[in-house]
N, C-alpha and C positions, 0 to 999 in steps of 0.2 A: 713869869712862871705861874701857872695856876696851882691851886690847892689840889692835893690828891691823897688817897689812902696808901698806906704801906703795909704789905703783908709778907710774912715769911713762913715757911713750912718745911719740914724735913721730908714730907711725902711728895714724891714726884708726880703722882697721880693728882694730888690736890693742886699742885702748881699748874699742871696742864689744864685742869678744869677751870681754875680761876681765870686764866687768861683767855682760853678758848671761848668761854661763855660770856665774856665781857669785852666788847669791841674797844672799850676805852682803857683796857689794861695792857701793860707791857712787862716783860721780864727785865730785871736789872741784876747785873753782876758787878763788874767794876764801875760801870757808869761813866767811863771817861769821855765817851762821845754823846751818850744819851742825855747826860746832864746839860751839856752845851746846847743840845737841840731844845731842851725845855727852857733854858735861860733865854734863848733867842726867839722863843715862841714859835719855833718851827714844828714843834710837837706838843700836843696837849694830851694829858692822861688823867683818868680819874682814879687809877690804881697802879702802883708799881709792886711787882711780885718778886721778892728777893730769891735768887736761886743759889746763893753761895753755900747753903748747906748741902748742895748736891756735889760739892767738890770731893774728888777721890784722889787716887794716886795720879801723879802727873802723867804717867804713861803706863800702859800694860803691854806686854809682849803678846803677839798673836801667833796662832799655829802656823801660818804661812811664812813667818819670819819677819813680818812687819810689826808695827806698833800702833796702838790706839792712844792718841793724845786726849787727855781729859779736856773737854770744852770749857770747864770752869776753872782750870788752872791758870795762873797768871802768865803773861808773856815772859816775864823775867825768869820765873821758875822753870819754864820750858826751855828757854834759850840756854840756861846754865846747867841743865840736867846733863849728867855725864854721858848718858846714852845718846842724847841728841847731839852733843858736841862731837862725839866719836863717830856716830853712824850717819847723822844727818847734819853735818856742819853747815851746809848751804842754808838750812832753815835757821840755825842758830845765828849765822851772820846776818841774815835778812831781818830777823826780829830785832837784833841789837842795833841795826841801822835805823830803826823807826822810833819816832817819838822821843821821849826823854826817859831817864832812869826812873823818875818818879811815876810817870804814866805807865811804863812797863811793869812796875810793881803792882799796879792796880788793874790794868787792862787784862781781860781774859782772852783765851784762844777763840772761843765762840764769838765773843763780842767783836774781835778783830775782823771777822768775816762780814760783820753787819754794819761797818762804818758807813756813814753817808759822805758824799763828796765834800771837799773843802772849797768848792767854787765860790768866788766872792759873791756872785749874784744869787746863789742859793741862800746865803746868809743875810743878804740885804733885802729886807721886806719892801723897800722903796723901789726895787727894780723888778722887771719881769723874770720869771724862772718857771719853766714847765715842770721841773722836778718838784718845786715847792707848790706852785699853783698851776695845775695842768690847764693848758690852753692860753696862758698869759704871754707866752713867747719866751725866747732865749736871749737874754741880754748879752751873753758872752759872744755870740756870733759876730756882732758888729761892735762889740765893746772891747775891753782890755782882756785879751785871751792868751796871755803868755803861758799860763800853766795848763792850758786846755788840750783836748784830744786831737790827735792827728789820724787815728785809726778807729773804725767802727762807730763813728759818730753819725748823727742824723740831723736833719734841719730843725729838729725839736730840742736837741741837747748836744753840747760838745764837752760836757763835764768829764772828769776822770775819776777813777777809783783810787783812793789814797794809800791803801795798805802796802807795806813792805813784806810782811809775813806772807800775804796771799800770793805774791809773785813767786816766792819759793815753793809754796804749796802747789801752785799751778805747774811749776817745773817738775816737781816730784810726782805729780799725778795722784794727789790725795783724794780721799773720798770723805764726804761730809755725812755724818750719821745724825739723823733727826728722829725725834719722837713726837707723837701727837696722840690724841685720844683714840685714834683708829689703829695705832700700832707704831711700827718703826719703818723708816725709809732711809735709803742710801742714795746720795746724789754725787756722781762724779764731779770733781772740782771744776772741770772745764764747762760743766753745765749749770753750776750753782749761780753765778752772777750773770746778769742779762745785759745785752746791748740796749741802748736807749730806744731805737725805733720810734714809734709814735706814743710810747708809754714810758717816758723816762722816769716817772715817779716810782716805778717798780724796779727795785735794785736787784732782786734775787728771786729764787724759786720757792721761798718759804711762804706758807699760808699763815694767816693769823692763828696764833696758838702753837705753831710748830716751835719746838725747842731743840737747838743743836746740843747734842750730848757728847759727841766725840768727833775726832778727825783722824781717819785711818791713813797711815803712811805705808807704802809698799816696802818690800824688803830692799829694793834698790834705792840707796840713799846718796849715791855719788860721793862716797866718803873720801875718795882719793883725788879726783879731778873735779873741782867745783870753784865757783866764784860768784859773789854778789857785788854788783857795782851800782852805787846810787849817786847820780849827778844832781846837784841841787844848788840853789843860789848861795847858801851858806852851809858850813859843815855841821852846825848844831841845830837840832830841832827844826828841820824844814822838810816839807814834802818833796818828793822827787819830781824833777823836770822829766828825767828819764831814768829808769832803773832796769837792770838786767840780772836775771838769775840763770846761771849756766851750770849744767851737770854733764860730764862726759865720761865715757868708758873707752879705753884704748886696748887694742889687741894687736900685737906685732907691729906696733907703730902706726896703726890705722884706727880711725874712729869706728867703734863697734856700736855705740849708742850715744845719742845726743839729745839734750833737752834744753830749750832756751825759752824763757818767758820774760816779757817786758811789763814794766809798770810805768805809770805816769803818762801813758800815751792813749789810753782808751777807757771805756766805761767798766772794763774788767781786765784782769791780767791777760796779756795778749800772747798767744802761742800759735805758731804755724807749723804743723807737723810735717808738711811737705818740705820745708827747709831743713828740718831735722833729718828727715829721710835722705835728703840729698847728701848730707855729710857722712852718712854711714858708708864705710869702705874707703873714705877719702883720707888723705893725710891732713893732720891738724895744722894747716898753714893759714897765713893771713889771706891769701888769695881765695881759698875755699870758704873761709869765714866771711869774706866780703860778698861772695855770691849768695851765701845763706842769708846774710843781712839784707841784701837787696830783695830777696824773696819774702822775708819777714815784713819789710816795710812797704812792699808793693801796694799801691793803691792809697798810700797816705796822702792826706789833704791838710795843708797848713792854712792858717788864717793870718790876719795882719801881723800879729805879735808873736806867733809861735811857729812860723815857717822854719825857723832854725832847728826845731826839734827833729825834723826829718833826717838831716845829715847827722845831727848829734846822736840820734838813735842808731843809725848805721855804724858810726864809729864806736859807739859804746858797745855794741854787740861784738864787733871784732876785738876790741880791747879786752872785753870780759872773757871771751872764749880763749884768748891767749893767756890771760891770767889764770883761767881754770886749769891749764896745763901744769901750773906750778903755783899752788895756793899761797906759797910764801910771798909771792909778789903782791899780795893784798896788804902787806905791812905798810905803814905810812912811809912815803918817800920811795918805795920800790917801783921799778918800771918793768913791765912785761917785755920779753924778748920778741923780736919781729919774726 
């Protein structure tokens, strides 16, 4: 880790100017991923700018019926907020499925969106990685790729995005609010993270100096029919092999609205709106969910060690959609009905 200066200020305009005008500066809030990157020498900075004095109420209600999450609030405070538990339980479940209690107590909502991949080759300086050193190659493609992408990958990168919270935010159709010296910007969540293409080193649409200030949630929170399923190698503190966030609305026994997002399978949370549209007007049965799952996983490509993810993802989608019909099935040991 290199030496760096540390700065804090209560003025948001000062913070924006400090980072924007210095290419070697970075914002820091919880630092749960940033410090790792510094320790592994994957990132060097000459200045860290503390944004924690920007912390406000965990959420504020908006005129259209939705809420604005404070980007500087912790994951734990957000997950346990009574309004989130009641109106956006899918988000609460997803946050609590991620990391450990200690990390959730430090990690912030805005920082969660900015996590880097946990690909082994990204963290190992002795191996090639286009995300770490553009043009060096992707060691995972012919290496050990059990945790890697089956959707949206490229010949330059098959890493996956690790966040659980973001899978739920994708399913909810959140909007990311950003500030910079030029003003304010709103980015639909589906457009915030990037697929690797030939520039896998660029994870998202933020420019240097951009600061995430809030995450807008729509009024529709899927408070009645929802489920978050995370499949991993161990039940404690592990990243998802496949995760699924499902929100449903039913009317007269038929699906009137469906939202399904996947994690652990791509460079960003994966959502196929055509599959969701297919479910509208259909009965919530295993057969219909299987058809939707095939549509979502269409085009998936497995590698030597992760081909199992293709069938695993399909089965996880069906299982999670059935669980969403009765969220009590998410209790340990419970089984969804067929």
